[in-house]
N, C-alpha and C positions, 0 to 999 in steps of 0.2 A: 426017888430022886429025880427020876425023868419028869414025873408030874410037877415035883418042886421048880425044875428047871423051866418047864414049859410055863407054869404060872408067872415066874419071874420074868421070862421073856415077855410074855404078853402085857405085863405091868408095864414093864420098861417102854414097850412099842406104844402103848396108849399114852404113858406120860409124854414120851418126845413127839407123838402126833398132836396131842392136844396143845403142849407149849410152843411148839416150832409153828404151828399155824397160827396161835395167837401173837406170837410175836412179829411174824411177817405182817400180818395185817396191822399190828400196831405200829409197826415201822412205816408202813405205807401212809397212815394217818399222820403219825408223830413227826415224821419228815417233813411233810408238806405242812402241817399246822406250825410246827415250829419255826420252819423257814419264812412263813408268810408273817408271823409275830415278829420276826427279826428284821424283816425288811419293810413291810408296811406301816404305815401309820394311820389311825383310824381312831374314832371316838369308842371308847369302851376297852381299847387295848390294854391299859394298864389293869383294868378290873380282870380282864381275861388272863393275864399273866399271874395275878394274884392267885386267882382260882385253880390256875393250872399248876403253881406251885404247891399250893395246899392239898390238891388231889394226889400229889406225890406220896402223901402221909396216910391216904385214906386207908383205914383198918379193913384188911381182906374181908373180914365177917360180915361187915356192912355191906361191901360190893355184893358179897355172896346173897345177903338178905335182899338188897335191892333187886338183883336179877332174878332171885327165887319169885318175888312178888311180881315181876314182870311176866315171868315165863308160867306161873301156877295158873291153874283152871280159871280162877278168879281174875287174873291179870290180863292187861291189854292185848298180850302175844300169847296166852294160854292155848289159843285154837291150834298154834304150830305143833304142839306137842314136843317141846323141845326139853323141857325140864327133865332132869336125871338122864342127859344125854351127853355125849362128847360135846355136842353143840353148844349146850349149855354152859360147860367149864371153859370152852374156847371164849365165849362172850365175856365170862367173869375175868378170865385172866387178861383178856384184850382190854377190857375197861382199868385194871390195874397197872398194866404196863405202857398204855398210851400216853398218859400224862408223864410218866418218867421220860421216855423217849422224845417226846415234844418239848420238854422243859430243857432237856439237855442239848437238844439240837438247836432250839432257840439261842441258847448262849454260844454254841459254836458258830453258828451262821452269824449271829451279831458281831462275835470277833472278827471273823472273816471279812463281814461287811465294812468294819472298820480299816482293815486293811487294804483292801481292794476298792474302797469307794470311789476314790479319784479314778482310777483307771476305767472302771465299768461307767462312770458317768461322763468320761472324755470320749469313750466309744460310743456314747447314746444308747448304751444297753437299756431295755424296757425292763420292767419289773420282773416277769417272768423269766426273762432271758437271765437276769441276775440271780434268780431263784435256782435255776437249773446248774448255772455257772458254781455258785457258791456251795451247793449240795455236792457237786462233783469234786470241788476242791477240798471238801472236808470229808471226803468218802471214808479215809481211814479211821479218822476219829468218830464217825457215824458208826462206823463197823463196830468199835469198841461201845458204843451206846447200844447197838442192838444186841450185843453179847450180854451187856449189863440187864437189857430188858428180859432176854432169855433166862437169865439165871434168876431174876425174880419171879418169872412165870414158873420155872419147874420146880422151885423151892417152895411155893404157895400151897397152903393147905385147908385153910379155914373155908375161902369161898368156894372151893372145888368141892369140899366135903358137902357143903349146904346145897348146891346146885346139881351135883352129880350124884350124891347119894351113896358113892363107895360102893357100887353093884359089882359083885363079883363076874369077870367076864365080859364087863360093859364099860364101867366108868371107875374102876380102881386105877389109882395112880401111886406113884413110888410114895410120897408124902402121906396120903391118907392111909395106905397100907401100914405104914412104919407106926403111925399113931395107933391104928387099929391093933396089929399086932403086939405092939409094946403094952397096951392096955390089957391084954389077953395073956401076957407073959410068954408069949412064943416069940422070943428074941432071934431066933435063927434068920427068919425071913428080914425081920426088921434090922437086924445087923448088916445082913447082904445088901439090901437096899440102901441103907445109910451109906455103906462104903461107895456104891455105885454113885449116889449122889454127890460124894465127896469127890470122887473121880471125875464126874461131869463139871463140878465146881473148878477144879483144878485145870481142866482141859479148856474150861472158858477162860479163866484168868491167863492161862499161857495163851490162847488166841489173842485177847485183848493186848498183852504184852508185845506179842510178836507183831502185831498190826501196827502198834506204836513204832517199835523198833523199824521195821521196814518203812514207814512214812517218814522218819527221821534221817534215815541212810538215804532214802529216795530226793528228798527235798533238801538235804543238806542242813 
């Protein structure tokens, strides 16, 4: 039982470490990209928005395959030796989560821009000042977006299985272990991790709901 508990804790910690890192990196890129697309007007912006929305529906296994080809020995980044490591899984999850965060951020900032446009222009605000102001004004909604991104990251199985390899004590995460143990008929660990994933999903939804309620009360 002690070994089982230690294994579960190790798997959970790897899952959280990979997904939290990927989500934070995706938020840094996604918030900036989404805000730029909402505020700036430039050639190719429409095509970029279409591409961004399309990437929200990218199959995880396709992302995993692309990252695998990129990091394999014959790939352009093969010399880094990142394949079958936590770094590879972070890259895969980052590619999956960034379009989601960026697209939702673009919509949130665009709505705020319509609301505050006249005030910002009357104050002579520059584009970067507008960007910072609108991101701050939408911080509670953006927190919900970030939590949604984390939920997508931690529940992903296809991409991390391809680039991580599900290696014991190294790259095993909750979703890959659930798939593996279920196929082996070992339902004890699978059910335990499944319950933990459900609990995490509930916590994420509760945090998102709380942030919306708090924002509504704060701004009336």
